[in-house]
VOBA-1610 file (N, C-alpha, C; in pm, whole numbers, padded with zeros to 5 digits, always signed):
BEGIN
Met+07053-03722+02081Met+06928-03711+02006Met+06808-03726+02101Ala+06814-03827+02190Ala+06705-03850+02283Ala+06688-03732+02377Ala+06801-03680+02426Ala+06795-03567+02519Ala+06734-03445+02452Gln+06767-03427+02326Gln+06712-03314+02251Gln+06560-03326+02237Lys+06514-03448+02208Lys+06370-03471+02194Lys+06298-03450+02327Ile+06362-03493+02435Ile+06301-03477+02567Ile+06287-03328+02601Asn+06392-03251+02573Asn+06386-03107+02597Asn+06277-03041+02512Glu+06269-03088+02388Glu+06166-03035+02297Glu+06026-03064+02351Ala+06010-03185+02405Ala+05880-03224+02461Ala+05842-03135+02579His+05939-03110+02667His+05910-03026+02784His+05876-02883+02743Glu+05937-02835+02636Glu+05905-02701+02586Glu+05759-02696+02540His+05715-02801+02472His+05576-02806+02427His+05480-02813+02546Ile+05519-02887+02649Ile+05433-02896+02768Ile+05421-02759+02834Ala+05532-02687+02842Ala+05529-02552+02901Ala+05435-02462+02821Arg+05439-02474+02689Arg+05349-02393+02605Arg+05204-02433+02625Ala+05183-02563+02642Ala+05047-02611+02665Ala+04991-02554+02795Glu+05073-02558+02899Glu+05028-02506+03028Glu+05000-02355+03020Lys+05078-02285+02939Lys+05055-02142+02919Lys+04922-02118+02848Cys+04888-02205+02755Cys+04761-02193+02683Cys+04641-02205+02777Leu+04660-02280+02885Leu+04549-02305+02976Leu+04532-02197+03083Lys+04629-02110+03095Lys+04621-02004+03196Lys+04525-01895+03151Thr+04456-01838+03248Thr+04365-01726+03220Thr+04419-01600+03286Ser+04367-01487+03242Ser+04411-01359+03297Ser+04298-01258+03281Met+04327-01134+03315Met+04226-01029+03304Met+04185-01008+03159Thr+04276-01033+03068Thr+04246-01014+02925Thr+04216-01144+02852Lys+04236-01256+02922Lys+04210-01388+02861Lys+04125-01468+02958Trp+03997-01468+02935Trp+03904-01527+03030Trp+03887-01678+03012Lys+03913-01727+02894Lys+03888-01868+02865Lys+04016-01939+02824Pro+04043-02057+02881Pro+04162-02133+02840Pro+04158-02169+02692Asp+04274-02175+02631Asp+04285-02213+02490Asp+04306-02364+02482Tyr+04194-02438+02486Tyr+04203-02584+02486Tyr+04260-02639+02356Asp+04224-02578+02244Asp+04278-02624+02115Asp+04430-02609+02111Gly+04477-02493+02156Gly+04621-02468+02157Gly+04694-02564+02249Ala+04635-02589+02367Ala+04697-02682+02462Ala+04701-02823+02405Ala+04591-02864+02340Ala+04586-02998+02281Ala+04695-03014+02175Ser+04713-02910+02094Ser+04815-02915+01989Ser+04955-02929+02048Glu+04982-02856+02155Glu+05115-02862+02218Glu+05139-02996+02286Tyr+05036-03049+02352Tyr+05050-03181+02415Tyr+05073-03290+02310Ser+05011-03272+02193Ser+05029-03368+02084Ser+05175-03369+02039Lys+05232-03251+02023Lys+05372-03242+01982Lys+05464-03298+02090Ala+05429-03274+02216Ala+05509-03328+02326Ala+05506-03481+02325Ala+05387-03537+02299Ala+05372-03683+02298Ala+05460-03745+02190Val+05461-03686+02072Val+05543-03737+01962Val+05691-03729+01997Ala+05732-03617+02057Ala+05873-03601+02095Ala+05913-03705+02199Phe+05827-03726+02298Phe+05856-03827+02401Phe+05863-03967+02339Lys+05771-03994+02248Lys+05768-04125+02183Lys+05896-04149+02103Asn+05942-04048+02032Asn+06066-04060+01954Asn+06187-04080+02044Ala+06176-04029+02168Ala+06286-04045+02264Ala+06271-04174+02345Lys+06171-04257+02309Lys+06145-04384+02378Lys+06102-04363+02523Gln+06047-04247+02551Gln+05996-04217+02685Gln+05845-04244+02683Phe+05808-04373+02687Phe+05670-04411+02663Phe+05573-04368+02774Glu+05617-04372+02898Glu+05530-04327+03008Glu+05492-04180+02989Glu+05593-04098+02960Glu+05568-03955+02939Glu+05483-03933+02813Ala+05507-04014+02709Ala+05427-04003+02587Ala+05281-04036+02615Lys+05260-04141+02693Lys+05123-04179+02729Lys+05053-04065+02801Glu+05120-04007+02900Glu+05061-03898+02977Glu+05031-03777+02889Ala+05119-03749+02794Ala+05097-03635+02704Ala+04976-03661+02614Tyr+04962-03786+02564Tyr+04846-03818+02482Tyr+04717-03802+02562Leu+04718-03845+02689Leu+04599-03833+02772Leu+04568-03687+02803Lys+04672-03606+02822Lys+04651-03463+02843Lys+04589-03399+02719Glu+04639-03439+02603Glu+04581-03389+02479Glu+04434-03429+02471Ala+04407-03555+02508Ala+04269-03604+02504Ala+04179-03524+02596Glu+04228-03493+02716Glu+04148-03415+02812Glu+04111-03279+02754Asn+04203-03217+02685Asn+04175-03085+02629Asn+04077-03092+02512His+04084-03200+02434His+03983-03218+02330His+03845-03240+02393Thr+03842-03311+02509Thr+03716-03334+02578Thr+03653-03203+02623Glu+03737-03110+02668Glu+03686-02980+02711Glu+03614-02909+02596Asn+03656-02938+02473Asn+03590-02881+02356Asn+03485-02975+02299Lys+03455-03081+02379Lys+03356-03182+02340Lys+03391-03251+02208Ala+03519-03264+02183Ala+03566-03336+02063Ala+03593-03481+02102Tyr+03485-03554+02133Tyr+03499-03687+02188Tyr+03569-03788+02097Pro+03545-03785+01964Pro+03619-03879+01879Pro+03770-03860+01889Phe+03815-03733+01907Phe+03957-03709+01926Phe+04004-03776+02055Tyr+03920-03763+02161Tyr+03957-03825+02289Tyr+03973-03975+02269Ala+03876-04037+02202Ala+03881-04182+02184Ala+04007-04225+02109Gly+04040-04150+02004Gly+04160-04183+01926Gly+04285-04172+02010Leu+04290-04072+02096Leu+04410-04052+02177Leu+04418-04153+02291Ala+04302-04193+02344Ala+04301-04298+02446Ala+04356-04427+02387Lys+04318-04453+02262Lys+04370-04571+02192Lys+04522-04560+02174Gln+04568-04441+02136Gln+04712-04420+02116Gln+04788-04439+02247Ala+04732-04386+02357Ala+04795-04404+02488Ala+04799-04551+02525Gly+04694-04624+02487Gly+04692-04768+02512Gly+04806-04839+02443Met+04838-04796+02320Met+04948-04858+02248Met+05082-04827+02313Met+05092-04710+02375Met+05214-04677+02451Met+05232-04776+02566Leu+05123-04805+02635Leu+05128-04899+02748Leu+05164-05040+02700Lys+05116-05074+02582Lys+05151-05205+02526Lys+05302-05215+02505Asp+05361-05108+02450Asp+05505-05107+02429Asp+05581-05117+02561Met+05515-05073+02669Met+05577-05081+02802Met+05546-05214+02870Lys+05477-05302+02798Lys+05438-05435+02848Lys+05341-05427+02965Arg+05264-05320+02969Arg+05158-05305+03070Arg+05025-05334+03000Val+05006-05463+02975Val+04899-05507+02886Val+04760-05476+02941Ala+04737-05503+03071Ala+04604-05482+03128Ala+04561-05336+03115Glu+04651-05244+03148Glu+04621-05101+03137Glu+04598-05062+02991Ala+04676-05122+02902Ala+04664-05090+02759Ala+04526-05126+02708Val+04481-05248+02735Val+04352-05292+02684Val+04238-05213+02750Gln+04257-05176+02878Gln+04155-05096+02946Gln+04134-04962+02875Leu+04243-04897+02836Leu+04232-04770+02765Leu+04172-04788+02625Ile+04215-04895+02556Ile+04162-04920+02422Ile+04012-04950+02430Glu+03972-05026+02534Glu+03831-05056+02553Glu+03751-04928+02578Lys+03808-04837+02659Lys+03742-04710+02684Lys+03725-04632+02554Ala+03827-04637+02469Ala+03819-04571+02340Ala+03706-04631+02256Cys+03694-04763+02258Cys+03589-04830+02181Cys+03451-04785+02224Val+03430-04778+02356Val+03300-04737+02409Val+03268-04595+02363Met+03368-04505+02365Met+03345-04367+02322Met+03314-04360+02173Tyr+03381-04443+02094Tyr+03349-04448+01951Tyr+03203-04490+01930Val+03160-04593+02005Val+03023-04643+01992Val+02923-04535+02031Glu+02950-04468+02144Glu+02860-04364+02194Glu+02846-04249+02095Asn+02948-04229+02013Asn+02945-04119+01916Asn+02912-04165+01775Gly+02860-04290+01766Gly+02810-04338+01638Gly+02915-04380+01538Thr+03037-04408+01584Thr+03142-04451+01490Thr+03184-04594+01526Ser+03088-04686+01511Ser+03114-04825+01549Ser+03220-04890+01461Gly+03233-04843+01335Gly+03337-04898+01248Gly+03475-04871+01304Thr+03496-04750+01354Thr+03624-04717+01417Thr+03643-04797+01543Ala+03534-04822+01616Ala+03543-04906+01736Ala+03592-05045+01700Gly+03545-05096+01586Gly+03591-05227+01542Gly+03740-05230+01515Met+03792-05123+01454Met+03937-05117+01428Met+04014-05110+01559Ala+03958-05039+01657Ala+04024-05032+01787Ala+04024-05169+01854Leu+03916-05244+01834Leu+03910-05380+01888Leu+04017-05469+01827Asp+04043-05449+01699Asp+04150-05525+01635Asp+04283-05499+01705Arg+04306-05370+01739Arg+04427-05335+01812Arg+04429-05407+01948Ala+04314-05408+02014Ala+04306-05473+02145Ala+04338-05622+02132Gly+04287-05683+02023Gly+04314-05825+02002Gly+04461-05853+01986Lys+04531-05767+01912Lys+04675-05786+01893Lys+04749-05767+02026Thr+04700-05677+02108Thr+04762-05656+02239Thr+04744-05779+02325Val+04625-05841+02316Val+04600-05964+02391Val+04693-06075+02345Glu+04713-06086+02215Glu+04805-06188+02163Glu+04945-06167+02217Phe+04984-06042+02234Phe+05113-06009+02294Phe+05120-06067+02434Ala+05010-06057+02510Ala+05008-06111+02646Ala+05020-06262+02644Val+04954-06326+02546Val+04960-06471+02537Val+05103-06517+02515Asn+05176-06446+02433Asn+05314-06484+02407Asn+05399-06477+02532Glu+05357-06404+02632Glu+05430-06393+02757Glu+05372-06485+02864Asp+05299-06589+02821Asp+05244-06689+02913Asp+05152-06628+03017Arg+05074-06529+02975Arg+04979-06468+03068Arg+04838-06501+03019Leu+04812-06631+03006Leu+04687-06676+02945Leu+04563-06633+03022Arg+04568-06644+03153Arg+04449-06612+03231Arg+04409-06466+03211Gln+04509-06378+03223Gln+04482-06236+03205Gln+04439-06207+03062Ala+04503-06274+02967Ala+04469-06252+02827Ala+04325-06295+02799Ala+04284-06407+02860Ala+04147-06455+02839Ala+04045-06356+02894Glu+04074-06297+03009Glu+03984-06198+03068Glu+03974-06074+02979Leu+04087-06032+02925Leu+04086-05915+02837Leu+04012-05944+02707Leu+04034-06064+02655Leu+03964-06103+02533Leu+03814-06112+02558Gly+03777-06150+02681Gly+03636-06156+02718Gly+03568-06020+02705Lys+03641-05915+02745Lys+03586-05780+02731Lys+03563-05746+02584Ala+03658-05786+02500Ala+03644-05761+02357Ala+03525-05838+02301Ser+03506-05963+02346Ser+03393-06044+02297Ser+03261-05979+02331Arg+03249-05932+02456Arg+03123-05870+02499Arg+03096-05741+02422Leu+03201-05664+02397Leu+03182-05540+02322Leu+03142-05569+02178Leu+03197-05673+02120Leu+03159-05712+01983Leu+03012-05752+01978Val+02966-05822+02081Val+02824-05858+02089Val+02739-05731+02098Arg+02783-05636+02181Arg+02710-05511+02200Arg+02700-05435+02067Leu+02806-05446+01986Leu+02808-05378+01856Leu+02736-05457+01747Arg+02686-05577+01784Arg+02620-05668+01689Arg+02716-05714+01580Arg+02844-05720+01612Arg+02943-05776+01518Arg+02959-05924+01555Leu+02853-06001+01526Leu+02841-06136+01581Leu+02937-06236+01518Asp+02971-06217+01391Asp+03070-06307+01329Asp+03203-06297+01402Glu+03244-06173+01430Glu+03370-06152+01500Glu+03361-06197+01646Ala+03243-06178+01706Ala+03223-06222+01844Ala+03238-06374+01855Ala+03188-06445+01754Ala+03198-06592+01755Ala+03344-06636+01752Val+03424-06569+01671Val+03567-06602+01663Val+03636-06569+01796Ser+03604-06454+01852Ser+03664-06412+01978Ser+03630-06508+02091Leu+03504-06552+02096Leu+03461-06646+02200Leu+03534-06779+02189Gln+03557-06824+02067Gln+03630-06950+02050Gln+03773-06939+02102Lys+03836-06824+02078Lys+03972-06801+02130Lys+03971-06801+02283Glu+03870-06733+02339Glu+03855-06730+02485Glu+03845-06871+02542Lys+03755-06947+02482Lys+03728-07083+02529Lys+03854-07169+02523Asn+03930-07154+02415Asn+04054-07230+02400Asn+04155-07195+02510Met+04160-07064+02545Met+04253-07021+02650Met+04214-07081+02785Tyr+04084-07077+02816Tyr+04039-07134+02944Tyr+04058-07285+02947Lys+04043-07347+02832Lys+04068-07493+02825Lys+04214-07522+02852Glu+04302-07437+02799Glu+04446-07459+02816Glu+04488-07448+02962Ile+04422-07358+03037Ile+04456-07346+03180Ile+04364-07433+03266Glu+04285-07518+03200Glu+04199-07617+03265Glu+04093-07555+03355Asn+04042-07440+03315Asn+03930-07377+03385Asn+03803-07420+03312Tyr+03760-07544+03338Tyr+03651-07602+03260Tyr+03515-07540+03289Pro+03482-07505+03415Pro+03351-07440+03437Pro+03332-07313+03354Thr+03439-07235+03336Thr+03428-07115+03253Thr+03412-07154+03107Cys+03474-07263+03065Cys+03455-07314+02928Cys+03306-07344+02905Phe+03240-07400+03007Phe+03097-07431+02993Phe+03018-07303+02964Lys+03050-07196+03037Lys+02979-07068+03019Lys+03008-07009+02881Lys+03130-07027+02834Lys+03164-06977+02700Lys+03088-07056+02593Thr+03060-07185+02619Thr+02982-07265+02526Thr+02840-07208+02515Ile+02782-07171+02630Ile+02648-07110+02629Ile+02650-06982+02547Ala+02751-06899+02571Ala+02763-06773+02497Ala+02776-06800+02347Gln+02857-06901+02312Gln+02874-06935+02171Gln+02742-06976+02106Val+02665-07059+02177Val+02537-07105+02123Val+02445-06987+02098Leu+02437-06894+02193Leu+02350-06778+02178Leu+02393-06692+02058Val+02524-06671+02047Val+02575-06590+01936Val+02544-06658+01802His+02570-06788+01792His+02548-06858+01665His+02399-06863+01628Leu+02312-06881+01727Leu+02169-06884+01696Leu+02121-06746+01650His+02177-06641+01707His+02142-06507+01659His+02199-06484+01519Arg+02301-06559+01481Arg+02354-06554+01345Arg+02275-06647+01252Ser+02173-06715+01309Ser+02092-06814+01236Ser+02177-06930+01186Asp+02280-06965+01262Asp+02369-07075+01225Asp+02354-07188+01328Phe+02250-07268+01310Phe+02222-07377+01402Phe+02335-07481+01401Val+02391-07506+01284Val+02497-07607+01272Val+02618-07569+01358Ala+02658-07442+01352Ala+02773-07397+01432Ala+02741-07405+01581Ala+02618-07369+01620Ala+02578-07376+01761Ala+02584-07520+01811Asp+02530-07611+01731Asp+02529-07753+01768Asp+02672-07807+01777Lys+02758-07763+01686Lys+02898-07808+01686Lys+02970-07766+01814Cys+02940-07645+01863Cys+03004-07596+01986Cys+02969-07686+02105Val+02844-07728+02110Val+02801-07817+02220Val+02867-07953+02205Arg+02868-08006+02084Arg+02928-08138+02063Arg+03078-08138+02096Glu+03146-08032+02058Glu+03289-08024+02090Glu+03312-08015+02240Ser+03216-07958+02312Ser+03232-07941+02457Ser+03214-08071+02534Tyr+03159-08174+02468Tyr+03145-08303+02536Tyr+03282-08357+02581Ser+03387-08315+02515Ser+03522-08362+02551Ser+03575-08293+02676Leu+03508-08185+02722Leu+03553-08114+02842Leu+03511-08192+02966Pro+03602-08218+03058Pro+03567-08292+03181Pro+03452-08226+03256Gly+03346-08303+03281Gly+03235-08254+03361Gly+03123-08187+03282Phe+03142-08167+03153Phe+03038-08096+03076Phe+02917-08183+03049Ser+02941-08306+03001Ser+02831-08395+02968Ser+02745-08422+03092Gly+02615-08396+03081Gly+02524-08417+03193Gly+02514-08300+03289Ser+02597-08199+03271Ser+02592-08082+03359Ser+02469-07997+03327Glu+02436-07902+03418Glu+02322-07813+03394Glu+02342-07733+03265Asp+02466-07688+03242Asp+02496-07611+03121Asp+02469-07695+02996Cys+02515-07820+03001Cys+02499-07909+02886Cys+02352-07938+02858Val+02278-07976+02962Val+02137-08010+02946Val+02058-07890+02894Ser+02089-07772+02946Ser+02019-07651+02902Ser+02043-07624+02754Met+02168-07638+02709Met+02198-07613+02569Met+02138-07719+02478Glu+02138-07843+02522Glu+02073-07948+02442Glu+01924-07920+02428Thr+01861-07876+02539Thr+01718-07844+02538Thr+01691-07724+02449Leu+01776-07622+02458Leu+01759-07502+02375Leu+01772-07536+02227Leu+01873-07614+02192Leu+01893-07650+02052Leu+01779-07735+01999Gln+01729-07825+02082Gln+01616-07908+02040Gln+01493-07820+02014Gly+01465-07729+02109Gly+01349-07641+02092Gly+01363-07551+01971Tyr+01483-07500+01950Tyr+01507-07412+01834Tyr+01489-07490+01704Asp+01542-07611+01699Asp+01535-07693+01578Asp+01391-07734+01546Glu+01313-07760+01653Glu+01173-07803+01635Glu+01077-07685+01634Gln+01129-07563+01639Gln+01049-07441+01641Gln+00948-07442+01755Asp+00993-07489+01871Asp+00910-07496+01990Asp+00935-07371+02075Glu+00849-07270+02057Glu+00869-07143+02126Glu+00866-07158+02277Glu+00777-07244+02327Glu+00764-07261+02472Glu+00894-07315+02531Gln+00952-07412+02466Gln+01075-07473+02516Gln+01192-07374+02510Val+01202-07299+02401Val+01308-07198+02388Val+01291-07089+02492Phe+01165-07045+02512Phe+01135-06942+02611Phe+01179-06988+02751Arg+01147-07112+02783Arg+01177-07164+02917Arg+01327-07164+02943Val+01405-07207+02845Val+01550-07211+02864Val+01608-07069+02867Cys+01563-06986+02774Cys+01620-06851+02763Cys+01590-06764+02885Asn+01480-06795+02955Asn+01443-06717+03072Asn+01476-06788+03203Ser+01555-06893+03194Ser+01599-06963+03315Ser+01708-06881+03384Pro+01724-06896+03515Pro+01830-06822+03586Pro+01969-06844+03528Leu+01995-06962+03475Leu+02126-06993+03418Leu+02165-06894+03309Leu+02069-06856+03225Leu+02098-06765+03114Leu+02069-06619+03150Lys+01965-06596+03230Lys+01927-06458+03261Lys+02031-06387+03347Tyr+02110-06465+03422Tyr+02210-06404+03510Tyr+02352-06418+03456Met+02363-06436+03327Met+02495-06431+03263Met+02537-06284+03252Asp+02655-06258+03196Asp+02694-06121+03168Asp+02583-06056+03086Asn+02559-05929+03111Asn+02443-05860+03056Asn+02431-05872+02904Asp+02543-05864+02833Asp+02537-05870+02687Asp+02486-06005+02638Tyr+02523-06113+02707Tyr+02476-06246+02667Tyr+02333-06270+02716Ala+02299-06216+02834Ala+02162-06229+02884Ala+02064-06165+02787Lys+02103-06052+02728Lys+02017-05986+02629Lys+01999-06073+02506Leu+02105-06142+02466Leu+02091-06234+02353Leu+01990-06343+02385Ala+01993-06391+02509Ala+01902-06499+02549Ala+01756-06455+02542Val+01724-06341+02604Val+01583-06301+02612Val+01529-06244+02481Thr+01616-06220+02384Thr+01568-06170+02254Thr+01576-06276+02145Leu+01615-06398+02181Leu+01627-06503+02081Leu+01489-06547+02032Lys+01472-06558+01903Lys+01346-06604+01844Lys+01370-06730+01764Val+01271-06817+01765Val+01282-06939+01685Val+01260-06902+01538Pro+01317-06977+01446Pro+01305-06943+01303Pro+01161-06959+01253Gly+01121-06871+01163Gly+00990-06883+01100Gly+00873-06847+01188Gly+00901-06781+01303Gly+00790-06742+01390Gly+00747-06848+01487Gly+00805-06968+01474Gly+00779-07070+01575Gly+00664-07161+01539Gly+00661-07276+01606Gly+00554-07373+01587Gly+00466-07377+01709Lys+00511-07447+01815Lys+00434-07458+01937Lys+00443-07326+02014Lys+00328-07272+02052Lys+00324-07145+02122Lys+00322-07167+02273Lys+00367-07061+02345Lys+00357-07065+02491Lys+00211-07048+02528Lys+00156-07144+02603Lys+00013-07146+02632Lys-00024-07041+02736Ser-00141-06977+02714Ser-00195-06885+02814Ser-00280-06965+02910Pro-00287-06928+03041Pro-00368-07002+03137Pro-00516-06990+03101Ala-00591-07096+03134Ala-00733-07099+03103Ala-00807-06999+03190Ala-00916-06941+03136Ala-00996-06844+03213Ala-01071-06916+03322Pro-01089-06856+03442Pro-01163-06919+03551Pro-01312-06924+03520Gln-01386-07003+03600Gln-01529-07021+03577Gln-01608-06894+03603Gly-01549-06800+03674Gly-01620-06680+03711Gly-01655-06591+03593Gly-01614-06624+03472Gly-01650-06544+03356Gly-01531-06472+03299Ala-01552-06415+03182Ala-01442-06353+03109Ala-01404-06217+03163Gly-01490-06158+03249Gly-01461-06022+03291Gly-01383-06012+03420Gly-01350-06125+03487Gly-01284-06122+03616Gly-01138-06086+03605Pro-01072-06064+03722Pro-00930-06027+03724Pro-00842-06133+03662Ala-00875-06261+03689Ala-00792-06368+03635Ala-00796-06368+03483Ala-00917-06341+03429Ala-00929-06338+03283Ala-00849-06223+03225Ser-00850-06108+03297Ser-00774-05992+03252Ser-00626-06022+03250Ala-00581-06094+03355Ala-00439-06131+03361Ala-00402-06221+03245Ala-00496-06313+03211Ala-00470-06403+03100Ala-00458-06326+02970Glu-00547-06224+02957Glu-00540-06142+02835Glu-00408-06067+02827Asp-00361-06016+02944Asp-00234-05945+02946Asp-00121-06036+02905Glu-00123-06160+02956Glu-00014-06252+02922Glu-00016-06286+02775Asp-00141-06291+02717Asp-00151-06326+02577Asp-00085-06221+02487Asp-00071-06098+02541Asp-00002-05995+02464Asp+00141-06033+02437Tyr+00197-06122+02522Tyr+00337-06163+02510Tyr+00347-06308+02464Glu+00244-06355+02397Glu+00246-06493+02350Glu+00368-06518+02266Gly+00434-06629+02297Gly+00557-06661+02224Gly+00680-06622+02301Gly+00664-06545+02410Gly+00779-06514+02495Gly+00863-06401+02442Leu+00958-06361+02525Leu+01048-06254+02489Leu+01161-06302+02401Cys+01180-06431+02393Cys+01295-06479+02316Cys+01249-06543+02188
//
């Protein structure tokens, strides 16, 4: 049965290659026909448990859809190829392909489908965890967390970040746990959930080295400023190097964070010099006043 399916798959590949050939009477490759044949080959290989060949056939099908600018088809097939790699226990490659599919879904305005693909990626990561590959799994889950933030799926991002943090705690990588705490606080504050943000910091006090660290002090200061609606204090923390040089998706959360209700204490503009209101210094002050309250 397997041999028959393999032969069937190779026949479809031969037909696909024929579709792509040009001649004096056929000037343009038949990408649709080739994609259809590669699809049939992939299914035949999959049924024969030839996952490597199935993966390659799915990617070939995807390439031909790309030639016709059918990008959603490409994304779906990249995801399917990723699942083939998962079955082959090649987890890192699998999640990489699924992540690529998610990005293509987002670029084509189908973020809901991207979310479903992320669910697949999460299950693949759990597969890695079961094989005691926590470090790699945490890194892969980190990619999913950042993509969820990019998609503004913040509730799911919060859950994903907690899983990440737990994995790093299990392998005793505490400095990375500190950074995940910062990310959690930013995500929760953008969800307008101060209680959850505060809880993340309090729970992190149990991590060796967190209490009194730069990460800890910054988050305590940010939470205090946010709670007291002190725009100047929130601005100062959000624009500090510690937050501005995080992964880009979290850095964006930092510089766009706003205090609730428009804020209380405003970021002060510098006083005008004695030379009068028309001087360069006064003009600079006016320019800064355009950004009163900060970017966050």
